[in-house]
PDB file of the backbone (N, CA, C, O) and the ligand in Angstrom, with CONECT records:
HET     ZN  A 101       1
ATOM      1  N   MET A   1      87.131  76.047 127.200  1.00  0.00           N
ATOM      2  CA  MET A   1      86.595  76.667 126.002  1.00  0.00           C
ATOM      3  C   MET A   1      87.705  77.445 125.312  1.00  0.00           C
ATOM      4  O   MET A   1      88.444  78.200 125.943  1.00  0.00           O
ATOM      5  N   LEU A   2      87.802  77.247 124.020  1.00  0.00           N
ATOM      6  CA  LEU A   2      88.789  77.960 123.223  1.00  0.00           C
ATOM      7  C   LEU A   2      88.213  79.318 122.821  1.00  0.00           C
ATOM      8  O   LEU A   2      87.081  79.414 122.345  1.00  0.00           O
ATOM      9  N   LEU A   3      89.004  80.350 123.019  1.00  0.00           N
ATOM     10  CA  LEU A   3      88.605  81.696 122.604  1.00  0.00           C
ATOM     11  C   LEU A   3      89.389  82.073 121.358  1.00  0.00           C
ATOM     12  O   LEU A   3      90.597  81.854 121.270  1.00  0.00           O
ATOM     13  N   ILE A   4      88.678  82.640 120.405  1.00  0.00           N
ATOM     14  CA  ILE A   4      89.287  83.052 119.148  1.00  0.00           C
ATOM     15  C   ILE A   4      89.027  84.544 118.961  1.00  0.00           C
ATOM     16  O   ILE A   4      87.926  85.035 119.210  1.00  0.00           O
ATOM     17  N   THR A   5      90.046  85.241 118.525  1.00  0.00           N
ATOM     18  CA  THR A   5      89.910  86.677 118.281  1.00  0.00           C
ATOM     19  C   THR A   5      89.633  86.912 116.798  1.00  0.00           C
ATOM     20  O   THR A   5      90.496  86.697 115.948  1.00  0.00           O
ATOM     21  N   CYS A   6      88.424  87.352 116.510  1.00  0.00           N
ATOM     22  CA  CYS A   6      88.093  87.754 115.144  1.00  0.00           C
ATOM     23  C   CYS A   6      88.762  89.113 114.900  1.00  0.00           C
ATOM     24  O   CYS A   6      88.670  89.997 115.751  1.00  0.00           O
ATOM     25  N   PRO A   7      89.431  89.297 113.756  1.00  0.00           N
ATOM     26  CA  PRO A   7      90.085  90.586 113.490  1.00  0.00           C
ATOM     27  C   PRO A   7      89.108  91.759 113.464  1.00  0.00           C
ATOM     28  O   PRO A   7      89.530  92.902 113.638  1.00  0.00           O
ATOM     29  N   TRP A   8      87.828  91.512 113.254  1.00  0.00           N
ATOM     30  CA  TRP A   8      86.843  92.599 113.182  1.00  0.00           C
ATOM     31  C   TRP A   8      86.002  92.710 114.453  1.00  0.00           C
ATOM     32  O   TRP A   8      85.640  93.817 114.851  1.00  0.00           O
ATOM     33  N   CYS A   9      85.684  91.584 115.096  1.00  0.00           N
ATOM     34  CA  CYS A   9      84.731  91.584 116.211  1.00  0.00           C
ATOM     35  C   CYS A   9      85.381  91.443 117.585  1.00  0.00           C
ATOM     36  O   CYS A   9      84.747  91.727 118.602  1.00  0.00           O
ATOM     37  N   GLY A  10      86.621  91.014 117.623  1.00  0.00           N
ATOM     38  CA  GLY A  10      87.273  90.811 118.906  1.00  0.00           C
ATOM     39  C   GLY A  10      87.153  89.378 119.395  1.00  0.00           C
ATOM     40  O   GLY A  10      86.870  88.468 118.615  1.00  0.00           O
ATOM     41  N   VAL A  11      87.372  89.180 120.695  1.00  0.00           N
ATOM     42  CA  VAL A  11      87.415  87.841 121.294  1.00  0.00           C
ATOM     43  C   VAL A  11      86.012  87.260 121.388  1.00  0.00           C
ATOM     44  O   VAL A  11      85.084  87.905 121.875  1.00  0.00           O
ATOM     45  N   ARG A  12      85.877  86.012 120.905  1.00  0.00           N
ATOM     46  CA  ARG A  12      84.597  85.322 120.936  1.00  0.00           C
ATOM     47  C   ARG A  12      84.842  83.838 121.229  1.00  0.00           C
ATOM     48  O   ARG A  12      85.969  83.352 121.139  1.00  0.00           O
ATOM     49  N   SER A  13      83.784  83.142 121.575  1.00  0.00           N
ATOM     50  CA  SER A  13      83.860  81.707 121.825  1.00  0.00           C
ATOM     51  C   SER A  13      84.080  80.940 120.522  1.00  0.00           C
ATOM     52  O   SER A  13      83.618  81.354 119.458  1.00  0.00           O
ATOM     53  N   GLN A  14      84.779  79.837 120.622  1.00  0.00           N
ATOM     54  CA  GLN A  14      85.037  78.994 119.447  1.00  0.00           C
ATOM     55  C   GLN A  14      83.740  78.539 118.778  1.00  0.00           C
ATOM     56  O   GLN A  14      83.709  78.279 117.576  1.00  0.00           O
ATOM     57  N   THR A  15      82.664  78.445 119.576  1.00  0.00           N
ATOM     58  CA  THR A  15      81.402  77.950 119.026  1.00  0.00           C
ATOM     59  C   THR A  15      80.835  78.871 117.940  1.00  0.00           C
ATOM     60  O   THR A  15      79.945  78.464 117.192  1.00  0.00           O
ATOM     61  N   GLU A  16      81.341  80.105 117.846  1.00  0.00           N
ATOM     62  CA  GLU A  16      80.874  81.040 116.819  1.00  0.00           C
ATOM     63  C   GLU A  16      81.610  80.872 115.491  1.00  0.00           C
ATOM     64  O   GLU A  16      81.260  81.520 114.504  1.00  0.00           O
ATOM     65  N   PHE A  17      82.623  80.010 115.459  1.00  0.00           N
ATOM     66  CA  PHE A  17      83.507  79.929 114.299  1.00  0.00           C
ATOM     67  C   PHE A  17      83.443  78.567 113.615  1.00  0.00           C
ATOM     68  O   PHE A  17      83.125  77.552 114.235  1.00  0.00           O
ATOM     69  N   SER A  18      83.750  78.575 112.336  1.00  0.00           N
ATOM     70  CA  SER A  18      83.902  77.343 111.569  1.00  0.00           C
ATOM     71  C   SER A  18      85.338  77.262 111.064  1.00  0.00           C
ATOM     72  O   SER A  18      85.916  78.251 110.614  1.00  0.00           O
ATOM     73  N   TYR A  19      85.890  76.075 111.149  1.00  0.00           N
ATOM     74  CA  TYR A  19      87.255  75.837 110.691  1.00  0.00           C
ATOM     75  C   TYR A  19      87.253  75.668 109.179  1.00  0.00           C
ATOM     76  O   TYR A  19      86.365  75.020 108.624  1.00  0.00           O
ATOM     77  N   GLY A  20      88.237  76.245 108.518  1.00  0.00           N
ATOM     78  CA  GLY A  20      88.266  76.192 107.053  1.00  0.00           C
ATOM     79  C   GLY A  20      89.476  75.505 106.465  1.00  0.00           C
ATOM     80  O   GLY A  20      89.696  75.575 105.256  1.00  0.00           O
ATOM     81  N   GLY A  21      90.268  74.839 107.294  1.00  0.00           N
ATOM     82  CA  GLY A  21      91.417  74.110 106.752  1.00  0.00           C
ATOM     83  C   GLY A  21      92.665  74.967 106.645  1.00  0.00           C
ATOM     84  O   GLY A  21      92.716  76.108 107.103  1.00  0.00           O
ATOM     85  N   GLU A  22      93.649  74.378 106.033  1.00  0.00           N
ATOM     86  CA  GLU A  22      94.954  75.024 105.922  1.00  0.00           C
ATOM     87  C   GLU A  22      94.865  76.315 105.115  1.00  0.00           C
ATOM     88  O   GLU A  22      94.156  76.386 104.111  1.00  0.00           O
ATOM     89  N   ALA A  23      95.585  77.322 105.563  1.00  0.00           N
ATOM     90  CA  ALA A  23      95.614  78.612 104.858  1.00  0.00           C
ATOM     91  C   ALA A  23      96.679  78.609 103.776  1.00  0.00           C
ATOM     92  O   ALA A  23      97.575  77.765 103.758  1.00  0.00           O
ATOM     93  N   HIS A  24      96.561  79.551 102.895  1.00  0.00           N
ATOM     94  CA  HIS A  24      97.548  79.825 101.853  1.00  0.00           C
ATOM     95  C   HIS A  24      97.659  78.704 100.825  1.00  0.00           C
ATOM     96  O   HIS A  24      98.736  78.482 100.272  1.00  0.00           O
ATOM     97  N   ILE A  25      96.569  77.998 100.561  1.00  0.00           N
ATOM     98  CA  ILE A  25      96.544  77.021  99.475  1.00  0.00           C
ATOM     99  C   ILE A  25      96.206  77.795  98.201  1.00  0.00           C
ATOM    100  O   ILE A  25      95.138  78.399  98.096  1.00  0.00           O
ATOM    101  N   VAL A  26      97.108  77.772  97.256  1.00  0.00           N
ATOM    102  CA  VAL A  26      96.931  78.549  96.026  1.00  0.00           C
ATOM    103  C   VAL A  26      96.296  77.670  94.951  1.00  0.00           C
ATOM    104  O   VAL A  26      96.820  76.609  94.611  1.00  0.00           O
ATOM    105  N   ARG A  27      95.171  78.123  94.429  1.00  0.00           N
ATOM    106  CA  ARG A  27      94.486  77.373  93.376  1.00  0.00           C
ATOM    107  C   ARG A  27      95.314  77.452  92.097  1.00  0.00           C
ATOM    108  O   ARG A  27      95.745  78.535  91.701  1.00  0.00           O
ATOM    109  N   PRO A  28      95.538  76.308  91.452  1.00  0.00           N
ATOM    110  CA  PRO A  28      96.326  76.325  90.204  1.00  0.00           C
ATOM    111  C   PRO A  28      95.620  77.138  89.128  1.00  0.00           C
ATOM    112  O   PRO A  28      94.392  77.126  89.039  1.00  0.00           O
ATOM    113  N   LEU A  29      96.394  77.841  88.312  1.00  0.00           N
ATOM    114  CA  LEU A  29      95.820  78.677  87.270  1.00  0.00           C
ATOM    115  C   LEU A  29      95.420  77.874  86.040  1.00  0.00           C
ATOM    116  O   LEU A  29      94.372  78.133  85.448  1.00  0.00           O
ATOM    117  N   ASP A  30      96.233  76.910  85.650  1.00  0.00           N
ATOM    118  CA  ASP A  30      95.981  76.142  84.430  1.00  0.00           C
ATOM    119  C   ASP A  30      95.631  74.702  84.804  1.00  0.00           C
ATOM    120  O   ASP A  30      96.471  73.806  84.716  1.00  0.00           O
ATOM    121  N   THR A  31      94.405  74.495  85.214  1.00  0.00           N
ATOM    122  CA  THR A  31      94.006  73.155  85.674  1.00  0.00           C
ATOM    123  C   THR A  31      93.923  72.149  84.530  1.00  0.00           C
ATOM    124  O   THR A  31      94.050  70.946  84.760  1.00  0.00           O
ATOM    125  N   ASP A  32      93.712  72.624  83.295  1.00  0.00           N
ATOM    126  CA  ASP A  32      93.658  71.697  82.160  1.00  0.00           C
ATOM    127  C   ASP A  32      95.012  71.043  81.895  1.00  0.00           C
ATOM    128  O   ASP A  32      95.075  69.953  81.326  1.00  0.00           O
ATOM    129  N   ALA A  33      96.076  71.694  82.299  1.00  0.00           N
ATOM    130  CA  ALA A  33      97.416  71.159  82.065  1.00  0.00           C
ATOM    131  C   ALA A  33      97.858  70.195  83.160  1.00  0.00           C
ATOM    132  O   ALA A  33      98.935  69.605  83.072  1.00  0.00           O
ATOM    133  N   MET A  34      97.027  70.034  84.193  1.00  0.00           N
ATOM    134  CA  MET A  34      97.417  69.182  85.321  1.00  0.00           C
ATOM    135  C   MET A  34      97.018  67.741  85.076  1.00  0.00           C
ATOM    136  O   MET A  34      95.969  67.470  84.491  1.00  0.00           O
ATOM    137  N   ASN A  35      97.857  66.813  85.523  1.00  0.00           N
ATOM    138  CA  ASN A  35      97.476  65.401  85.480  1.00  0.00           C
ATOM    139  C   ASN A  35      96.722  65.039  86.765  1.00  0.00           C
ATOM    140  O   ASN A  35      96.605  65.862  87.673  1.00  0.00           O
ATOM    141  N   ASP A  36      96.223  63.827  86.834  1.00  0.00           N
ATOM    142  CA  ASP A  36      95.412  63.416  87.979  1.00  0.00           C
ATOM    143  C   ASP A  36      96.181  63.470  89.301  1.00  0.00           C
ATOM    144  O   ASP A  36      95.627  63.840  90.336  1.00  0.00           O
ATOM    145  N   ALA A  37      97.445  63.103  89.255  1.00  0.00           N
ATOM    146  CA  ALA A  37      98.236  63.118  90.495  1.00  0.00           C
ATOM    147  C   ALA A  37      98.425  64.539  91.008  1.00  0.00           C
ATOM    148  O   ALA A  37      98.338  64.790  92.210  1.00  0.00           O
ATOM    149  N   GLU A  38      98.685  65.472  90.084  1.00  0.00           N
ATOM    150  CA  GLU A  38      98.867  66.873  90.496  1.00  0.00           C
ATOM    151  C   GLU A  38      97.555  67.444  91.038  1.00  0.00           C
ATOM    152  O   GLU A  38      97.554  68.176  92.027  1.00  0.00           O
ATOM    153  N   TRP A  39      96.435  67.103  90.382  1.00  0.00           N
ATOM    154  CA  TRP A  39      95.137  67.583  90.859  1.00  0.00           C
ATOM    155  C   TRP A  39      94.813  66.981  92.227  1.00  0.00           C
ATOM    156  O   TRP A  39      94.313  67.673  93.114  1.00  0.00           O
ATOM    157  N   GLY A  40      95.097  65.706  92.390  1.00  0.00           N
ATOM    158  CA  GLY A  40      94.883  65.040  93.678  1.00  0.00           C
ATOM    159  C   GLY A  40      95.701  65.673  94.786  1.00  0.00           C
ATOM    160  O   GLY A  40      95.224  65.834  95.909  1.00  0.00           O
ATOM    161  N   ASP A  41      96.941  66.033  94.465  1.00  0.00           N
ATOM    162  CA  ASP A  41      97.785  66.706  95.456  1.00  0.00           C
ATOM    163  C   ASP A  41      97.159  68.037  95.865  1.00  0.00           C
ATOM    164  O   ASP A  41      97.121  68.366  97.051  1.00  0.00           O
ATOM    165  N   TYR A  42      96.670  68.799  94.895  1.00  0.00           N
ATOM    166  CA  TYR A  42      96.072  70.096  95.197  1.00  0.00           C
ATOM    167  C   TYR A  42      94.811  69.947  96.053  1.00  0.00           C
ATOM    168  O   TYR A  42      94.611  70.696  97.010  1.00  0.00           O
ATOM    169  N   VAL A  43      93.970  68.984  95.705  1.00  0.00           N
ATOM    170  CA  VAL A  43      92.682  68.839  96.388  1.00  0.00           C
ATOM    171  C   VAL A  43      92.820  68.220  97.780  1.00  0.00           C
ATOM    172  O   VAL A  43      92.171  68.658  98.730  1.00  0.00           O
ATOM    173  N   PHE A  44      93.671  67.200  97.889  1.00  0.00           N
ATOM    174  CA  PHE A  44      93.661  66.399  99.119  1.00  0.00           C
ATOM    175  C   PHE A  44      94.871  66.554 100.029  1.00  0.00           C
ATOM    176  O   PHE A  44      94.747  66.375 101.241  1.00  0.00           O
ATOM    177  N   MET A  45      96.019  66.877  99.488  1.00  0.00           N
ATOM    178  CA  MET A  45      97.231  66.825 100.306  1.00  0.00           C
ATOM    179  C   MET A  45      97.417  68.123 101.090  1.00  0.00           C
ATOM    180  O   MET A  45      97.516  69.211 100.522  1.00  0.00           O
ATOM    181  N   ARG A  46      97.460  67.971 102.394  1.00  0.00           N
ATOM    182  CA  ARG A  46      97.660  69.119 103.279  1.00  0.00           C
ATOM    183  C   ARG A  46      98.749  68.784 104.290  1.00  0.00           C
ATOM    184  O   ARG A  46      99.046  67.620 104.558  1.00  0.00           O
ATOM    185  N   LYS A  47      99.330  69.839 104.836  1.00  0.00           N
ATOM    186  CA  LYS A  47     100.350  69.646 105.859  1.00  0.00           C
ATOM    187  C   LYS A  47      99.688  69.080 107.110  1.00  0.00           C
ATOM    188  O   LYS A  47      98.525  69.366 107.396  1.00  0.00           O
ATOM    189  N   ASN A  48     100.419  68.301 107.824  1.00  0.00           N
ATOM    190  CA  ASN A  48      99.944  67.784 109.107  1.00  0.00           C
ATOM    191  C   ASN A  48     101.028  68.080 110.132  1.00  0.00           C
ATOM    192  O   ASN A  48     101.598  67.185 110.756  1.00  0.00           O
ATOM    193  N   SER A  49     101.286  69.365 110.278  1.00  0.00           N
ATOM    194  CA  SER A  49     102.431  69.776 111.066  1.00  0.00           C
ATOM    195  C   SER A  49     102.151  69.711 112.559  1.00  0.00           C
ATOM    196  O   SER A  49     101.034  69.942 113.022  1.00  0.00           O
ATOM    197  N   LYS A  50     103.189  69.394 113.277  1.00  0.00           N
ATOM    198  CA  LYS A  50     103.122  69.423 114.737  1.00  0.00           C
ATOM    199  C   LYS A  50     103.721  70.751 115.177  1.00  0.00           C
ATOM    200  O   LYS A  50     104.897  71.027 114.940  1.00  0.00           O
ATOM    201  N   GLY A  51     102.904  71.558 115.814  1.00  0.00           N
ATOM    202  CA  GLY A  51     103.369  72.882 116.211  1.00  0.00           C
ATOM    203  C   GLY A  51     102.669  73.956 115.405  1.00  0.00           C
ATOM    204  O   GLY A  51     101.444  73.948 115.283  1.00  0.00           O
ATOM    205  N   ARG A  52     103.429  74.869 114.861  1.00  0.00           N
ATOM    206  CA  ARG A  52     102.855  76.028 114.153  1.00  0.00           C
ATOM    207  C   ARG A  52     102.085  75.596 112.913  1.00  0.00           C
ATOM    208  O   ARG A  52     102.598  74.858 112.072  1.00  0.00           O
ATOM    209  N   HIS A  53     100.829  76.074 112.810  1.00  0.00           N
ATOM    210  CA  HIS A  53      99.977  75.749 111.664  1.00  0.00           C
ATOM    211  C   HIS A  53      99.190  76.997 111.285  1.00  0.00           C
ATOM    212  O   HIS A  53      98.588  77.650 112.139  1.00  0.00           O
ATOM    213  N   LEU A  54      99.201  77.318 110.002  1.00  0.00           N
ATOM    214  CA  LEU A  54      98.447  78.470 109.498  1.00  0.00           C
ATOM    215  C   LEU A  54      97.146  77.953 108.913  1.00  0.00           C
ATOM    216  O   LEU A  54      97.158  77.100 108.025  1.00  0.00           O
ATOM    217  N   GLU A  55      96.029  78.461 109.402  1.00  0.00           N
ATOM    218  CA  GLU A  55      94.737  77.905 109.005  1.00  0.00           C
ATOM    219  C   GLU A  55      93.684  78.990 108.833  1.00  0.00           C
ATOM    220  O   GLU A  55      93.841  80.113 109.311  1.00  0.00           O
ATOM    221  N   GLN A  56      92.605  78.629 108.140  1.00  0.00           N
ATOM    222  CA  GLN A  56      91.513  79.559 107.870  1.00  0.00           C
ATOM    223  C   GLN A  56      90.378  79.326 108.862  1.00  0.00           C
ATOM    224  O   GLN A  56      90.076  78.192 109.233  1.00  0.00           O
ATOM    225  N   TRP A  57      89.761  80.420 109.278  1.00  0.00           N
ATOM    226  CA  TRP A  57      88.582  80.351 110.131  1.00  0.00           C
ATOM    227  C   TRP A  57      87.531  81.307 109.581  1.00  0.00           C
ATOM    228  O   TRP A  57      87.856  82.325 108.970  1.00  0.00           O
ATOM    229  N   ASN A  58      86.284  80.968 109.806  1.00  0.00           N
ATOM    230  CA  ASN A  58      85.175  81.823 109.413  1.00  0.00           C
ATOM    231  C   ASN A  58      84.367  82.158 110.655  1.00  0.00           C
ATOM    232  O   ASN A  58      84.020  81.269 111.432  1.00  0.00           O
ATOM    233  N   HIS A  59      84.065  83.444 110.848  1.00  0.00           N
ATOM    234  CA  HIS A  59      83.251  83.845 111.990  1.00  0.00           C
ATOM    235  C   HIS A  59      81.785  83.670 111.603  1.00  0.00           C
ATOM    236  O   HIS A  59      81.074  84.646 111.364  1.00  0.00           O
ATOM    237  N   ALA A  60      81.349  82.431 111.544  1.00  0.00           N
ATOM    238  CA  ALA A  60      80.053  82.055 110.982  1.00  0.00           C
ATOM    239  C   ALA A  60      78.875  82.627 111.766  1.00  0.00           C
ATOM    240  O   ALA A  60      77.854  82.976 111.174  1.00  0.00           O
ATOM    241  N   MET A  61      79.000  82.728 113.069  1.00  0.00           N
ATOM    242  CA  MET A  61      77.901  83.241 113.900  1.00  0.00           C
ATOM    243  C   MET A  61      78.114  84.701 114.279  1.00  0.00           C
ATOM    244  O   MET A  61      77.513  85.204 115.228  1.00  0.00           O
ATOM    245  N   GLY A  62      78.976  85.371 113.526  1.00  0.00           N
ATOM    246  CA  GLY A  62      79.245  86.770 113.792  1.00  0.00           C
ATOM    247  C   GLY A  62      79.236  87.550 112.492  1.00  0.00           C
ATOM    248  O   GLY A  62      78.201  87.661 111.835  1.00  0.00           O
ATOM    249  N   CYS A  63      80.386  88.090 112.120  1.00  0.00           N
ATOM    250  CA  CYS A  63      80.465  88.931 110.925  1.00  0.00           C
ATOM    251  C   CYS A  63      80.526  88.123 109.634  1.00  0.00           C
ATOM    252  O   CYS A  63      80.412  88.691 108.548  1.00  0.00           O
ATOM    253  N   ARG A  64      80.702  86.822 109.733  1.00  0.00           N
ATOM    254  CA  ARG A  64      80.743  85.874 108.608  1.00  0.00           C
ATOM    255  C   ARG A  64      81.944  86.105 107.695  1.00  0.00           C
ATOM    256  O   ARG A  64      81.926  85.688 106.537  1.00  0.00           O
ATOM    257  N   ARG A  65      82.969  86.754 108.191  1.00  0.00           N
ATOM    258  CA  ARG A  65      84.173  86.982 107.398  1.00  0.00           C
ATOM    259  C   ARG A  65      85.190  85.870 107.651  1.00  0.00           C
ATOM    260  O   ARG A  65      85.228  85.254 108.716  1.00  0.00           O
ATOM    261  N   TRP A  66      86.013  85.642 106.622  1.00  0.00           N
ATOM    262  CA  TRP A  66      87.112  84.691 106.723  1.00  0.00           C
ATOM    263  C   TRP A  66      88.371  85.413 107.184  1.00  0.00           C
ATOM    264  O   TRP A  66      88.580  86.581 106.857  1.00  0.00           O
ATOM    265  N   PHE A  67      89.193  84.728 107.931  1.00  0.00           N
ATOM    266  CA  PHE A  67      90.494  85.249 108.324  1.00  0.00           C
ATOM    267  C   PHE A  67      91.430  84.066 108.564  1.00  0.00           C
ATOM    268  O   PHE A  67      90.997  82.914 108.572  1.00  0.00           O
ATOM    269  N   ASN A  68      92.688  84.354 108.756  1.00  0.00           N
ATOM    270  CA  ASN A  68      93.678  83.310 109.009  1.00  0.00           C
ATOM    271  C   ASN A  68      94.144  83.370 110.457  1.00  0.00           C
ATOM    272  O   ASN A  68      94.134  84.423 111.094  1.00  0.00           O
ATOM    273  N   ALA A  69      94.544  82.230 110.945  1.00  0.00           N
ATOM    274  CA  ALA A  69      95.067  82.154 112.308  1.00  0.00           C
ATOM    275  C   ALA A  69      96.344  81.328 112.316  1.00  0.00           C
ATOM    276  O   ALA A  69      96.506  80.383 111.544  1.00  0.00           O
ATOM    277  N   GLU A  70      97.227  81.708 113.197  1.00  0.00           N
ATOM    278  CA  GLU A  70      98.451  80.940 113.462  1.00  0.00           C
ATOM    279  C   GLU A  70      98.205  80.192 114.760  1.00  0.00           C
ATOM    280  O   GLU A  70      98.123  80.803 115.825  1.00  0.00           O
ATOM    281  N   ARG A  71      98.085  78.866 114.678  1.00  0.00           N
ATOM    282  CA  ARG A  71      97.736  78.079 115.851  1.00  0.00           C
ATOM    283  C   ARG A  71      98.784  76.999 116.092  1.00  0.00           C
ATOM    284  O   ARG A  71      99.360  76.449 115.154  1.00  0.00           O
ATOM    285  N   ASP A  72      99.015  76.712 117.347  1.00  0.00           N
ATOM    286  CA  ASP A  72      99.914  75.614 117.725  1.00  0.00           C
ATOM    287  C   ASP A  72      99.076  74.355 117.850  1.00  0.00           C
ATOM    288  O   ASP A  72      98.164  74.303 118.675  1.00  0.00           O
ATOM    289  N   THR A  73      99.368  73.340 117.049  1.00  0.00           N
ATOM    290  CA  THR A  73      98.551  72.126 117.039  1.00  0.00           C
ATOM    291  C   THR A  73      98.788  71.254 118.269  1.00  0.00           C
ATOM    292  O   THR A  73      98.032  70.314 118.513  1.00  0.00           O
ATOM    293  N   VAL A  74      99.805  71.548 119.029  1.00  0.00           N
ATOM    294  CA  VAL A  74     100.071  70.776 120.253  1.00  0.00           C
ATOM    295  C   VAL A  74      99.271  71.347 121.424  1.00  0.00           C
ATOM    296  O   VAL A  74      98.645  70.606 122.183  1.00  0.00           O
ATOM    297  N   THR A  75      99.301  72.665 121.559  1.00  0.00           N
ATOM    298  CA  THR A  75      98.643  73.311 122.703  1.00  0.00           C
ATOM    299  C   THR A  75      97.269  73.879 122.355  1.00  0.00           C
ATOM    300  O   THR A  75      96.524  74.282 123.248  1.00  0.00           O
ATOM    301  N   TYR A  76      96.927  73.915 121.067  1.00  0.00           N
ATOM    302  CA  TYR A  76      95.693  74.539 120.552  1.00  0.00           C
ATOM    303  C   TYR A  76      95.697  76.051 120.700  1.00  0.00           C
ATOM    304  O   TYR A  76      94.730  76.702 120.307  1.00  0.00           O
ATOM    305  N   ARG A  77      96.748  76.623 121.251  1.00  0.00           N
ATOM    306  CA  ARG A  77      96.808  78.073 121.468  1.00  0.00           C
ATOM    307  C   ARG A  77      96.913  78.789 120.131  1.00  0.00           C
ATOM    308  O   ARG A  77      97.750  78.448 119.295  1.00  0.00           O
ATOM    309  N   ILE A  78      96.049  79.791 119.937  1.00  0.00           N
ATOM    310  CA  ILE A  78      96.127  80.623 118.744  1.00  0.00           C
ATOM    311  C   ILE A  78      97.047  81.784 119.058  1.00  0.00           C
ATOM    312  O   ILE A  78      96.747  82.614 119.916  1.00  0.00           O
ATOM    313  N   LYS A  79      98.165  81.837 118.360  1.00  0.00           N
ATOM    314  CA  LYS A  79      99.176  82.847 118.648  1.00  0.00           C
ATOM    315  C   LYS A  79      98.825  84.184 118.026  1.00  0.00           C
ATOM    316  O   LYS A  79      99.094  85.233 118.611  1.00  0.00           O
ATOM    317  N   SER A  80      98.222  84.155 116.835  1.00  0.00           N
ATOM    318  CA  SER A  80      97.874  85.413 116.174  1.00  0.00           C
ATOM    319  C   SER A  80      96.798  85.154 115.131  1.00  0.00           C
ATOM    320  O   SER A  80      96.601  84.021 114.692  1.00  0.00           O
ATOM    321  N   VAL A  81      96.115  86.199 114.748  1.00  0.00           N
ATOM    322  CA  VAL A  81      95.147  86.154 113.650  1.00  0.00           C
ATOM    323  C   VAL A  81      95.484  87.286 112.695  1.00  0.00           C
ATOM    324  O   VAL A  81      96.035  88.310 113.099  1.00  0.00           O
ATOM    325  N   TYR A  82      95.153  87.096 111.436  1.00  0.00           N
ATOM    326  CA  TYR A  82      95.413  88.135 110.442  1.00  0.00           C
ATOM    327  C   TYR A  82      94.415  87.974 109.307  1.00  0.00           C
ATOM    328  O   TYR A  82      93.904  86.884 109.050  1.00  0.00           O
ATOM    329  N   LYS A  83      94.150  89.092 108.633  1.00  0.00           N
ATOM    330  CA  LYS A  83      93.144  89.101 107.579  1.00  0.00           C
ATOM    331  C   LYS A  83      93.652  88.381 106.332  1.00  0.00           C
ATOM    332  O   LYS A  83      94.854  88.328 106.073  1.00  0.00           O
ATOM    333  N   VAL A  84      92.724  87.836 105.579  1.00  0.00           N
ATOM    334  CA  VAL A  84      93.067  87.184 104.315  1.00  0.00           C
ATOM    335  C   VAL A  84      93.718  88.227 103.410  1.00  0.00           C
ATOM    336  O   VAL A  84      93.221  89.346 103.278  1.00  0.00           O
ATOM    337  N   GLY A  85      94.811  87.855 102.801  1.00  0.00           N
ATOM    338  CA  GLY A  85      95.549  88.773 101.939  1.00  0.00           C
ATOM    339  C   GLY A  85      96.742  89.397 102.631  1.00  0.00           C
ATOM    340  O   GLY A  85      97.644  89.916 101.974  1.00  0.00           O
ATOM    341  N   GLU A  86      96.754  89.350 103.969  1.00  0.00           N
ATOM    342  CA  GLU A  86      97.909  89.842 104.707  1.00  0.00           C
ATOM    343  C   GLU A  86      98.947  88.734 104.813  1.00  0.00           C
ATOM    344  O   GLU A  86      98.622  87.551 104.719  1.00  0.00           O
ATOM    345  N   LYS A  87     100.198  89.135 105.011  1.00  0.00           N
ATOM    346  CA  LYS A  87     101.263  88.152 105.155  1.00  0.00           C
ATOM    347  C   LYS A  87     101.152  87.438 106.496  1.00  0.00           C
ATOM    348  O   LYS A  87     100.751  88.023 107.503  1.00  0.00           O
ATOM    349  N   ALA A  88     101.516  86.169 106.482  1.00  0.00           N
ATOM    350  CA  ALA A  88     101.528  85.391 107.711  1.00  0.00           C
ATOM    351  C   ALA A  88     102.609  85.925 108.640  1.00  0.00           C
ATOM    352  O   ALA A  88     103.637  86.416 108.172  1.00  0.00           O
ATOM    353  N   PRO A  89     102.393  85.836 109.939  1.00  0.00           N
ATOM    354  CA  PRO A  89     103.426  86.279 110.883  1.00  0.00           C
ATOM    355  C   PRO A  89     104.724  85.504 110.645  1.00  0.00           C
ATOM    356  O   PRO A  89     104.726  84.276 110.554  1.00  0.00           O
ATOM    357  N   GLY A  90     105.803  86.236 110.548  1.00  0.00           N
ATOM    358  CA  GLY A  90     107.101  85.595 110.349  1.00  0.00           C
ATOM    359  C   GLY A  90     107.406  85.238 108.911  1.00  0.00           C
ATOM    360  O   GLY A  90     108.463  84.673 108.630  1.00  0.00           O
ATOM    361  N   ALA A  91     106.486  85.560 107.973  1.00  0.00           N
ATOM    362  CA  ALA A  91     106.726  85.253 106.562  1.00  0.00           C
ATOM    363  C   ALA A  91     107.745  86.230 105.988  1.00  0.00           C
ATOM    364  O   ALA A  91     107.840  87.380 106.415  1.00  0.00           O
ATOM    365  N   ALA A  92     108.502  85.744 105.014  1.00  0.00           N
ATOM    366  CA  ALA A  92     109.473  86.601 104.345  1.00  0.00           C
ATOM    367  C   ALA A  92     108.746  87.670 103.535  1.00  0.00           C
ATOM    368  O   ALA A  92     107.659  87.436 103.007  1.00  0.00           O
ATOM    369  N   GLU A  93     109.351  88.821 103.448  1.00  0.00           N
ATOM    370  CA  GLU A  93     108.749  89.935 102.677  1.00  0.00           C
ATOM    371  C   GLU A  93     108.825  89.690 101.191  1.00  0.00           C
ATOM    372  O   GLU A  93     108.369  90.519 100.404  1.00  0.00           O
TER     373      GLU A  93
HETATM  374 ZN    ZN A 101      83.820  88.605 113.246  1.00  0.00          ZN2+
END
């Protein structure tokens, strides 16, 4: 069983959480100026990294808050969690 640490509630079972995809996807500001290829890239194209991956999780069966996690896609180990709006671990200032 995978254990996930909610930044507000503490350690809980994975069954309490919903996966929300890659973190730090920035919604384009001027979508009318985008062509179909650019819009398709924004909607569908995501990293498929081996190793460190920054992703969103929702504590759906708990506080229902969203947060980000740094997870290793090889070992499934979650190295750290941080609140939405905070910098990712190891990110440049
Ligand atoms: Zn929670």
